[in-house]
Jmol script that loads the backbone (N, CA, C; Angstrom):
load data "model"
ATOM      1  N   UNK A   1     -17.511  10.542  -1.614  1.00  0.00           N
ATOM      2  CA  UNK A   1     -16.243   9.850  -1.550  1.00  0.00           C
ATOM      3  C   UNK A   1     -15.331  10.566  -0.554  1.00  0.00           C
ATOM      4  N   UNK A   2     -14.515   9.788   0.118  1.00  0.00           N
ATOM      5  CA  UNK A   2     -13.606  10.317   1.124  1.00  0.00           C
ATOM      6  C   UNK A   2     -12.164  10.230   0.640  1.00  0.00           C
ATOM      7  N   UNK A   3     -11.311  11.058   1.214  1.00  0.00           N
ATOM      8  CA  UNK A   3      -9.889  11.026   0.894  1.00  0.00           C
ATOM      9  C   UNK A   3      -9.176  10.081   1.854  1.00  0.00           C
ATOM     10  N   UNK A   4      -8.361   9.192   1.308  1.00  0.00           N
ATOM     11  CA  UNK A   4      -7.593   8.243   2.096  1.00  0.00           C
ATOM     12  C   UNK A   4      -6.126   8.323   1.723  1.00  0.00           C
ATOM     13  N   UNK A   5      -5.289   7.932   2.672  1.00  0.00           N
ATOM     14  CA  UNK A   5      -3.852   7.824   2.429  1.00  0.00           C
ATOM     15  C   UNK A   5      -3.425   6.436   2.885  1.00  0.00           C
ATOM     16  N   UNK A   6      -2.696   5.745   2.033  1.00  0.00           N
ATOM     17  CA  UNK A   6      -2.237   4.392   2.319  1.00  0.00           C
ATOM     18  C   UNK A   6      -0.715   4.374   2.273  1.00  0.00           C
ATOM     19  N   UNK A   7      -0.102   3.859   3.332  1.00  0.00           N
ATOM     20  CA  UNK A   7       1.341   3.634   3.358  1.00  0.00           C
ATOM     21  C   UNK A   7       1.537   2.146   3.568  1.00  0.00           C
ATOM     22  N   UNK A   8       2.345   1.532   2.698  1.00  0.00           N
ATOM     23  CA  UNK A   8       2.648   0.123   2.907  1.00  0.00           C
ATOM     24  C   UNK A   8       4.107  -0.167   2.637  1.00  0.00           C
ATOM     25  N   UNK A   9       4.591  -1.239   3.284  1.00  0.00           N
ATOM     26  CA  UNK A   9       5.993  -1.637   3.191  1.00  0.00           C
ATOM     27  C   UNK A   9       6.047  -3.042   2.615  1.00  0.00           C
ATOM     28  N   UNK A  10       6.813  -3.189   1.531  1.00  0.00           N
ATOM     29  CA  UNK A  10       6.979  -4.479   0.858  1.00  0.00           C
ATOM     30  C   UNK A  10       8.307  -5.075   1.292  1.00  0.00           C
ATOM     31  N   UNK A  11       8.354  -6.395   1.440  1.00  0.00           N
ATOM     32  CA  UNK A  11       9.578  -7.082   1.851  1.00  0.00           C
ATOM     33  C   UNK A  11      10.738  -6.741   0.917  1.00  0.00           C
ATOM     34  N   UNK A  12      11.960  -6.623   1.449  1.00  0.00           N
ATOM     35  CA  UNK A  12      13.104  -6.190   0.637  1.00  0.00           C
ATOM     36  C   UNK A  12      13.621  -7.233  -0.342  1.00  0.00           C
ATOM     37  N   UNK A  13      13.290  -8.503  -0.153  1.00  0.00           N
ATOM     38  CA  UNK A  13      13.812  -9.545  -1.035  1.00  0.00           C
ATOM     39  C   UNK A  13      12.954  -9.767  -2.287  1.00  0.00           C
ATOM     40  N   UNK A  14      11.943  -8.937  -2.488  1.00  0.00           N
ATOM     41  CA  UNK A  14      11.069  -9.033  -3.659  1.00  0.00           C
ATOM     42  C   UNK A  14      11.800  -8.457  -4.879  1.00  0.00           C
ATOM     43  N   UNK A  15      11.734  -9.176  -6.013  1.00  0.00           N
ATOM     44  CA  UNK A  15      12.386  -8.692  -7.237  1.00  0.00           C
ATOM     45  C   UNK A  15      11.668  -7.445  -7.755  1.00  0.00           C
ATOM     46  N   UNK A  16      12.363  -6.707  -8.610  1.00  0.00           N
ATOM     47  CA  UNK A  16      11.835  -5.443  -9.163  1.00  0.00           C
ATOM     48  C   UNK A  16      10.526  -5.653  -9.918  1.00  0.00           C
ATOM     49  N   UNK A  17      10.438  -6.737 -10.710  1.00  0.00           N
ATOM     50  CA  UNK A  17       9.215  -7.018 -11.473  1.00  0.00           C
ATOM     51  C   UNK A  17       8.029  -7.243 -10.551  1.00  0.00           C
ATOM     52  N   UNK A  18       8.241  -8.061  -9.512  1.00  0.00           N
ATOM     53  CA  UNK A  18       7.155  -8.369  -8.592  1.00  0.00           C
ATOM     54  C   UNK A  18       6.768  -7.141  -7.765  1.00  0.00           C
ATOM     55  N   UNK A  19       7.758  -6.311  -7.445  1.00  0.00           N
ATOM     56  CA  UNK A  19       7.493  -5.071  -6.723  1.00  0.00           C
ATOM     57  C   UNK A  19       6.560  -4.177  -7.530  1.00  0.00           C
ATOM     58  N   UNK A  20       6.876  -3.976  -8.801  1.00  0.00           N
ATOM     59  CA  UNK A  20       6.024  -3.158  -9.673  1.00  0.00           C
ATOM     60  C   UNK A  20       4.649  -3.789  -9.854  1.00  0.00           C
ATOM     61  N   UNK A  21       4.607  -5.124  -9.935  1.00  0.00           N
ATOM     62  CA  UNK A  21       3.327  -5.821 -10.079  1.00  0.00           C
ATOM     63  C   UNK A  21       2.452  -5.622  -8.843  1.00  0.00           C
ATOM     64  N   UNK A  22       3.056  -5.639  -7.658  1.00  0.00           N
ATOM     65  CA  UNK A  22       2.288  -5.419  -6.428  1.00  0.00           C
ATOM     66  C   UNK A  22       1.726  -4.002  -6.374  1.00  0.00           C
ATOM     67  N   UNK A  23       2.550  -3.023  -6.742  1.00  0.00           N
ATOM     68  CA  UNK A  23       2.092  -1.635  -6.738  1.00  0.00           C
ATOM     69  C   UNK A  23       0.919  -1.466  -7.708  1.00  0.00           C
ATOM     70  N   UNK A  24       1.046  -2.044  -8.902  1.00  0.00           N
ATOM     71  CA  UNK A  24      -0.033  -1.964  -9.892  1.00  0.00           C
ATOM     72  C   UNK A  24      -1.273  -2.727  -9.438  1.00  0.00           C
ATOM     73  N   UNK A  25      -1.063  -3.847  -8.743  1.00  0.00           N
ATOM     74  CA  UNK A  25      -2.187  -4.647  -8.245  1.00  0.00           C
ATOM     75  C   UNK A  25      -3.038  -3.826  -7.276  1.00  0.00           C
ATOM     76  N   UNK A  26      -2.394  -3.149  -6.336  1.00  0.00           N
ATOM     77  CA  UNK A  26      -3.146  -2.369  -5.351  1.00  0.00           C
ATOM     78  C   UNK A  26      -3.769  -1.129  -5.972  1.00  0.00           C
ATOM     79  N   UNK A  27      -3.081  -0.525  -6.915  1.00  0.00           N
ATOM     80  CA  UNK A  27      -3.649   0.623  -7.625  1.00  0.00           C
ATOM     81  C   UNK A  27      -4.880   0.180  -8.418  1.00  0.00           C
ATOM     82  N   UNK A  28      -4.763  -0.956  -9.103  1.00  0.00           N
ATOM     83  CA  UNK A  28      -5.881  -1.485  -9.875  1.00  0.00           C
ATOM     84  C   UNK A  28      -7.047  -1.888  -8.997  1.00  0.00           C
ATOM     85  N   UNK A  29      -6.753  -2.443  -7.842  1.00  0.00           N
ATOM     86  CA  UNK A  29      -7.811  -2.857  -6.916  1.00  0.00           C
ATOM     87  C   UNK A  29      -8.626  -1.651  -6.454  1.00  0.00           C
ATOM     88  N   UNK A  30      -7.950  -0.556  -6.179  1.00  0.00           N
ATOM     89  CA  UNK A  30      -8.650   0.668  -5.772  1.00  0.00           C
ATOM     90  C   UNK A  30      -9.525   1.170  -6.913  1.00  0.00           C
ATOM     91  N   UNK A  31      -8.974   1.198  -8.123  1.00  0.00           N
ATOM     92  CA  UNK A  31      -9.722   1.716  -9.270  1.00  0.00           C
ATOM     93  C   UNK A  31     -10.887   0.814  -9.659  1.00  0.00           C
ATOM     94  N   UNK A  32     -10.760  -0.499  -9.459  1.00  0.00           N
ATOM     95  CA  UNK A  32     -11.861  -1.435  -9.757  1.00  0.00           C
ATOM     96  C   UNK A  32     -13.065  -1.176  -8.866  1.00  0.00           C
ATOM     97  N   UNK A  33     -12.815  -0.675  -7.655  1.00  0.00           N
ATOM     98  CA  UNK A  33     -13.892  -0.411  -6.705  1.00  0.00           C
ATOM     99  C   UNK A  33     -14.448   1.004  -6.829  1.00  0.00           C
ATOM    100  N   UNK A  34     -14.215   1.649  -7.970  1.00  0.00           N
ATOM    101  CA  UNK A  34     -14.800   2.952  -8.238  1.00  0.00           C
ATOM    102  C   UNK A  34     -14.074   4.114  -7.590  1.00  0.00           C
ATOM    103  N   UNK A  35     -12.834   3.913  -7.196  1.00  0.00           N
ATOM    104  CA  UNK A  35     -12.072   4.979  -6.549  1.00  0.00           C
ATOM    105  C   UNK A  35     -11.119   5.626  -7.546  1.00  0.00           C
ATOM    106  N   UNK A  36     -10.540   6.739  -7.133  1.00  0.00           N
ATOM    107  CA  UNK A  36      -9.611   7.478  -7.983  1.00  0.00           C
ATOM    108  C   UNK A  36      -8.295   7.656  -7.233  1.00  0.00           C
ATOM    109  N   UNK A  37      -7.192   7.196  -7.823  1.00  0.00           N
ATOM    110  CA  UNK A  37      -5.873   7.375  -7.226  1.00  0.00           C
ATOM    111  C   UNK A  37      -5.391   8.786  -7.571  1.00  0.00           C
ATOM    112  N   UNK A  38      -5.134   9.587  -6.544  1.00  0.00           N
ATOM    113  CA  UNK A  38      -4.704  10.966  -6.776  1.00  0.00           C
ATOM    114  C   UNK A  38      -3.188  11.115  -6.734  1.00  0.00           C
ATOM    115  N   UNK A  39      -2.509  10.240  -6.000  1.00  0.00           N
ATOM    116  CA  UNK A  39      -1.045  10.318  -5.907  1.00  0.00           C
ATOM    117  C   UNK A  39      -0.485   8.939  -5.602  1.00  0.00           C
ATOM    118  N   UNK A  40       0.585   8.569  -6.302  1.00  0.00           N
ATOM    119  CA  UNK A  40       1.279   7.306  -6.056  1.00  0.00           C
ATOM    120  C   UNK A  40       2.762   7.617  -6.023  1.00  0.00           C
ATOM    121  N   UNK A  41       3.389   7.362  -4.887  1.00  0.00           N
ATOM    122  CA  UNK A  41       4.783   7.748  -4.692  1.00  0.00           C
ATOM    123  C   UNK A  41       5.561   6.560  -4.140  1.00  0.00           C
ATOM    124  N   UNK A  42       6.540   6.068  -4.909  1.00  0.00           N
ATOM    125  CA  UNK A  42       7.421   4.991  -4.446  1.00  0.00           C
ATOM    126  C   UNK A  42       8.625   5.634  -3.769  1.00  0.00           C
ATOM    127  N   UNK A  43       8.773   5.399  -2.480  1.00  0.00           N
ATOM    128  CA  UNK A  43       9.878   5.990  -1.734  1.00  0.00           C
ATOM    129  C   UNK A  43      11.152   5.174  -1.879  1.00  0.00           C
ATOM    130  N   UNK A  44      11.042   3.922  -2.269  1.00  0.00           N
ATOM    131  CA  UNK A  44      12.216   3.078  -2.421  1.00  0.00           C
ATOM    132  C   UNK A  44      12.552   2.315  -1.146  1.00  0.00           C
ATOM    133  N   UNK A  45      13.730   1.708  -1.157  1.00  0.00           N
ATOM    134  CA  UNK A  45      14.156   0.862  -0.040  1.00  0.00           C
ATOM    135  C   UNK A  45      14.732   1.724   1.072  1.00  0.00           C
ATOM    136  N   UNK A  46      14.198   1.525   2.288  1.00  0.00           N
ATOM    137  CA  UNK A  46      14.646   2.281   3.453  1.00  0.00           C
ATOM    138  C   UNK A  46      14.730   1.362   4.668  1.00  0.00           C
ATOM    139  N   UNK A  47      15.485   1.784   5.638  1.00  0.00           N
ATOM    140  CA  UNK A  47      15.599   1.042   6.890  1.00  0.00           C
ATOM    141  C   UNK A  47      14.325   1.228   7.704  1.00  0.00           C
ATOM    142  N   UNK A  48      13.851   0.135   8.307  1.00  0.00           N
ATOM    143  CA  UNK A  48      12.665   0.195   9.167  1.00  0.00           C
ATOM    144  C   UNK A  48      13.033   0.806  10.520  1.00  0.00           C
ATOM    145  N   UNK A  49      12.070   1.373  11.197  1.00  0.00           N
ATOM    146  CA  UNK A  49      12.308   1.946  12.518  1.00  0.00           C
ATOM    147  C   UNK A  49      12.635   0.856  13.533  1.00  0.00           C
ATOM    148  N   UNK A  50      12.081  -0.327  13.338  1.00  0.00           N
ATOM    149  CA  UNK A  50      12.354  -1.481  14.195  1.00  0.00           C
ATOM    150  C   UNK A  50      12.203  -2.738  13.349  1.00  0.00           C
ATOM    151  N   UNK A  51      12.826  -3.832  13.790  1.00  0.00           N
ATOM    152  CA  UNK A  51      12.769  -5.078  13.033  1.00  0.00           C
ATOM    153  C   UNK A  51      11.359  -5.664  13.066  1.00  0.00           C
ATOM    154  N   UNK A  52      10.949  -6.204  11.911  1.00  0.00           N
ATOM    155  CA  UNK A  52       9.678  -6.897  11.803  1.00  0.00           C
ATOM    156  C   UNK A  52       9.989  -8.296  11.281  1.00  0.00           C
ATOM    157  N   UNK A  53       9.782  -9.309  12.101  1.00  0.00           N
ATOM    158  CA  UNK A  53      10.097 -10.694  11.729  1.00  0.00           C
ATOM    159  C   UNK A  53      11.542 -10.831  11.239  1.00  0.00           C
ATOM    160  N   UNK A  54      12.471 -10.205  11.941  1.00  0.00           N
ATOM    161  CA  UNK A  54      13.915 -10.233  11.641  1.00  0.00           C
ATOM    162  C   UNK A  54      14.268  -9.561  10.318  1.00  0.00           C
ATOM    163  N   UNK A  55      13.419  -8.690   9.819  1.00  0.00           N
ATOM    164  CA  UNK A  55      13.672  -7.944   8.583  1.00  0.00           C
ATOM    165  C   UNK A  55      13.950  -6.494   8.973  1.00  0.00           C
ATOM    166  N   UNK A  56      15.038  -5.927   8.417  1.00  0.00           N
ATOM    167  CA  UNK A  56      15.467  -4.583   8.809  1.00  0.00           C
ATOM    168  C   UNK A  56      15.157  -3.511   7.762  1.00  0.00           C
ATOM    169  N   UNK A  57      14.918  -3.901   6.491  1.00  0.00           N
ATOM    170  CA  UNK A  57      14.667  -2.960   5.401  1.00  0.00           C
ATOM    171  C   UNK A  57      13.335  -3.270   4.743  1.00  0.00           C
ATOM    172  N   UNK A  58      12.845  -2.321   3.948  1.00  0.00           N
ATOM    173  CA  UNK A  58      11.624  -2.556   3.184  1.00  0.00           C
ATOM    174  C   UNK A  58      11.438  -1.480   2.132  1.00  0.00           C
ATOM    175  N   UNK A  59      10.614  -1.777   1.124  1.00  0.00           N
ATOM    176  CA  UNK A  59      10.264  -0.816   0.082  1.00  0.00           C
ATOM    177  C   UNK A  59       8.999  -0.084   0.521  1.00  0.00           C
ATOM    178  N   UNK A  60       9.100   1.220   0.651  1.00  0.00           N
ATOM    179  CA  UNK A  60       7.975   2.041   1.096  1.00  0.00           C
ATOM    180  C   UNK A  60       7.209   2.573  -0.115  1.00  0.00           C
ATOM    181  N   UNK A  61       5.873   2.528  -0.036  1.00  0.00           N
ATOM    182  CA  UNK A  61       5.016   3.078  -1.081  1.00  0.00           C
ATOM    183  C   UNK A  61       3.904   3.882  -0.409  1.00  0.00           C
ATOM    184  N   UNK A  62       3.673   5.094  -0.923  1.00  0.00           N
ATOM    185  CA  UNK A  62       2.619   5.964  -0.421  1.00  0.00           C
ATOM    186  C   UNK A  62       1.600   6.180  -1.532  1.00  0.00           C
ATOM    187  N   UNK A  63       0.311   5.968  -1.218  1.00  0.00           N
ATOM    188  CA  UNK A  63      -0.738   6.162  -2.208  1.00  0.00           C
ATOM    189  C   UNK A  63      -1.870   6.965  -1.573  1.00  0.00           C
ATOM    190  N   UNK A  64      -2.324   8.004  -2.273  1.00  0.00           N
ATOM    191  CA  UNK A  64      -3.481   8.772  -1.845  1.00  0.00           C
ATOM    192  C   UNK A  64      -4.597   8.530  -2.850  1.00  0.00           C
ATOM    193  N   UNK A  65      -5.814   8.344  -2.335  1.00  0.00           N
ATOM    194  CA  UNK A  65      -6.933   8.045  -3.224  1.00  0.00           C
ATOM    195  C   UNK A  65      -8.239   8.537  -2.628  1.00  0.00           C
ATOM    196  N   UNK A  66      -9.236   8.710  -3.515  1.00  0.00           N
ATOM    197  CA  UNK A  66     -10.594   9.071  -3.116  1.00  0.00           C
ATOM    198  C   UNK A  66     -11.453   7.847  -3.328  1.00  0.00           C
ATOM    199  N   UNK A  67     -12.180   7.434  -2.287  1.00  0.00           N
ATOM    200  CA  UNK A  67     -12.963   6.206  -2.388  1.00  0.00           C
ATOM    201  C   UNK A  67     -14.087   6.192  -1.367  1.00  0.00           C
ATOM    202  N   UNK A  68     -14.983   5.260  -1.562  1.00  0.00           N
ATOM    203  CA  UNK A  68     -16.019   4.965  -0.582  1.00  0.00           C
ATOM    204  C   UNK A  68     -15.402   4.091   0.511  1.00  0.00           C
ATOM    205  N   UNK A  69     -15.977   4.075   1.711  1.00  0.00           N
ATOM    206  CA  UNK A  69     -15.423   3.253   2.794  1.00  0.00           C
ATOM    207  C   UNK A  69     -15.326   1.759   2.451  1.00  0.00           C
ATOM    208  N   UNK A  70     -16.230   1.256   1.643  1.00  0.00           N
ATOM    209  CA  UNK A  70     -16.192  -0.165   1.278  1.00  0.00           C
ATOM    210  C   UNK A  70     -14.949  -0.496   0.459  1.00  0.00           C
ATOM    211  N   UNK A  71     -14.515   0.422  -0.402  1.00  0.00           N
ATOM    212  CA  UNK A  71     -13.319   0.200  -1.211  1.00  0.00           C
ATOM    213  C   UNK A  71     -12.077   0.166  -0.328  1.00  0.00           C
ATOM    214  N   UNK A  72     -12.022   1.041   0.665  1.00  0.00           N
ATOM    215  CA  UNK A  72     -10.884   1.050   1.591  1.00  0.00           C
ATOM    216  C   UNK A  72     -10.861  -0.225   2.433  1.00  0.00           C
ATOM    217  N   UNK A  73     -12.027  -0.712   2.823  1.00  0.00           N
ATOM    218  CA  UNK A  73     -12.108  -1.952   3.597  1.00  0.00           C
ATOM    219  C   UNK A  73     -11.643  -3.150   2.767  1.00  0.00           C
ATOM    220  N   UNK A  74     -12.014  -3.182   1.497  1.00  0.00           N
ATOM    221  CA  UNK A  74     -11.584  -4.275   0.611  1.00  0.00           C
ATOM    222  C   UNK A  74     -10.073  -4.234   0.403  1.00  0.00           C
ATOM    223  N   UNK A  75      -9.513  -3.048   0.227  1.00  0.00           N
ATOM    224  CA  UNK A  75      -8.070  -2.906   0.074  1.00  0.00           C
ATOM    225  C   UNK A  75      -7.347  -3.391   1.332  1.00  0.00           C
ATOM    226  N   UNK A  76      -7.860  -3.052   2.496  1.00  0.00           N
ATOM    227  CA  UNK A  76      -7.288  -3.499   3.764  1.00  0.00           C
ATOM    228  C   UNK A  76      -7.314  -5.019   3.866  1.00  0.00           C
ATOM    229  N   UNK A  77      -8.422  -5.624   3.464  1.00  0.00           N
ATOM    230  CA  UNK A  77      -8.561  -7.080   3.530  1.00  0.00           C
ATOM    231  C   UNK A  77      -7.524  -7.766   2.638  1.00  0.00           C
ATOM    232  N   UNK A  78      -7.353  -7.268   1.416  1.00  0.00           N
ATOM    233  CA  UNK A  78      -6.416  -7.875   0.471  1.00  0.00           C
ATOM    234  C   UNK A  78      -4.973  -7.701   0.947  1.00  0.00           C
ATOM    235  N   UNK A  79      -4.663  -6.557   1.520  1.00  0.00           N
ATOM    236  CA  UNK A  79      -3.294  -6.321   1.995  1.00  0.00           C
ATOM    237  C   UNK A  79      -2.952  -7.242   3.166  1.00  0.00           C
ATOM    238  N   UNK A  80      -3.930  -7.543   3.998  1.00  0.00           N
ATOM    239  CA  UNK A  80      -3.683  -8.428   5.143  1.00  0.00           C
ATOM    240  C   UNK A  80      -3.320  -9.847   4.703  1.00  0.00           C
ATOM    241  N   UNK A  81      -3.833 -10.293   3.563  1.00  0.00           N
ATOM    242  CA  UNK A  81      -3.566 -11.664   3.127  1.00  0.00           C
ATOM    243  C   UNK A  81      -2.452 -11.757   2.089  1.00  0.00           C
ATOM    244  N   UNK A  82      -1.823 -10.634   1.743  1.00  0.00           N
ATOM    245  CA  UNK A  82      -0.715 -10.635   0.805  1.00  0.00           C
ATOM    246  C   UNK A  82       0.580 -10.855   1.579  1.00  0.00           C
ATOM    247  N   UNK A  83       1.299 -11.937   1.262  1.00  0.00           N
ATOM    248  CA  UNK A  83       2.487 -12.322   2.017  1.00  0.00           C
ATOM    249  C   UNK A  83       3.651 -11.346   1.895  1.00  0.00           C
ATOM    250  N   UNK A  84       3.770 -10.646   0.782  1.00  0.00           N
ATOM    251  CA  UNK A  84       4.915  -9.769   0.568  1.00  0.00           C
ATOM    252  C   UNK A  84       4.774  -8.402   1.236  1.00  0.00           C
ATOM    253  N   UNK A  85       3.661  -8.145   1.905  1.00  0.00           N
ATOM    254  CA  UNK A  85       3.450  -6.878   2.608  1.00  0.00           C
ATOM    255  C   UNK A  85       3.844  -7.062   4.074  1.00  0.00           C
ATOM    256  N   UNK A  86       4.824  -6.268   4.531  1.00  0.00           N
ATOM    257  CA  UNK A  86       5.229  -6.327   5.942  1.00  0.00           C
ATOM    258  C   UNK A  86       4.226  -5.602   6.828  1.00  0.00           C
ATOM    259  N   UNK A  87       3.941  -4.357   6.484  1.00  0.00           N
ATOM    260  CA  UNK A  87       3.024  -3.526   7.247  1.00  0.00           C
ATOM    261  C   UNK A  87       2.250  -2.629   6.286  1.00  0.00           C
ATOM    262  N   UNK A  88       1.058  -2.236   6.697  1.00  0.00           N
ATOM    263  CA  UNK A  88       0.293  -1.261   5.929  1.00  0.00           C
ATOM    264  C   UNK A  88      -0.606  -0.477   6.879  1.00  0.00           C
ATOM    265  N   UNK A  89      -0.965   0.727   6.457  1.00  0.00           N
ATOM    266  CA  UNK A  89      -1.871   1.552   7.244  1.00  0.00           C
ATOM    267  C   UNK A  89      -2.677   2.437   6.301  1.00  0.00           C
ATOM    268  N   UNK A  90      -3.992   2.408   6.460  1.00  0.00           N
ATOM    269  CA  UNK A  90      -4.891   3.260   5.688  1.00  0.00           C
ATOM    270  C   UNK A  90      -5.461   4.297   6.651  1.00  0.00           C
ATOM    271  N   UNK A  91      -5.298   5.566   6.292  1.00  0.00           N
ATOM    272  CA  UNK A  91      -5.755   6.660   7.139  1.00  0.00           C
ATOM    273  C   UNK A  91      -6.719   7.521   6.330  1.00  0.00           C
ATOM    274  N   UNK A  92      -7.850   7.875   6.939  1.00  0.00           N
ATOM    275  CA  UNK A  92      -8.778   8.791   6.295  1.00  0.00           C
ATOM    276  C   UNK A  92      -8.320  10.218   6.556  1.00  0.00           C
ATOM    277  N   UNK A  93      -8.143  10.984   5.489  1.00  0.00           N
ATOM    278  CA  UNK A  93      -7.699  12.374   5.627  1.00  0.00           C
ATOM    279  C   UNK A  93      -8.902  13.258   5.929  1.00  0.00           C
ATOM    280  N   UNK A  94      -8.675  14.322   6.668  1.00  0.00           N
ATOM    281  CA  UNK A  94      -9.739  15.271   6.982  1.00  0.00           C
ATOM    282  C   UNK A  94     -10.123  16.053   5.744  1.00  0.00           C
ATOM    283  N   UNK A  95     -11.366  16.494   5.732  1.00  0.00           N
ATOM    284  CA  UNK A  95     -11.890  17.244   4.588  1.00  0.00           C
ATOM    285  C   UNK A  95     -11.244  18.602   4.467  1.00  0.00           C
TER     286      UNK A  95
END
end "model"
wireframe off; spacefill off
backbone 0.3
color backbone group
């Protein structure tokens, strides 16, 4: 298993309930694929470095996990089709 770090930004107009549901959804998706979440950190609402589709703010979430490459690929696929995600990036950490 490899170490990965995921940073994603959720749209600012999402309600608190849906925000928590999205965070749990992605955490659950990682765990369903046999991975282990080592750290989950909600940074809260922050200003973006540049506008994305006329949106200036977003909720930042950082997640570190250990997984096989297939689990990271599945997480990437699901994040791409989730409308409430502005941006996301999965990075493999060095050993």
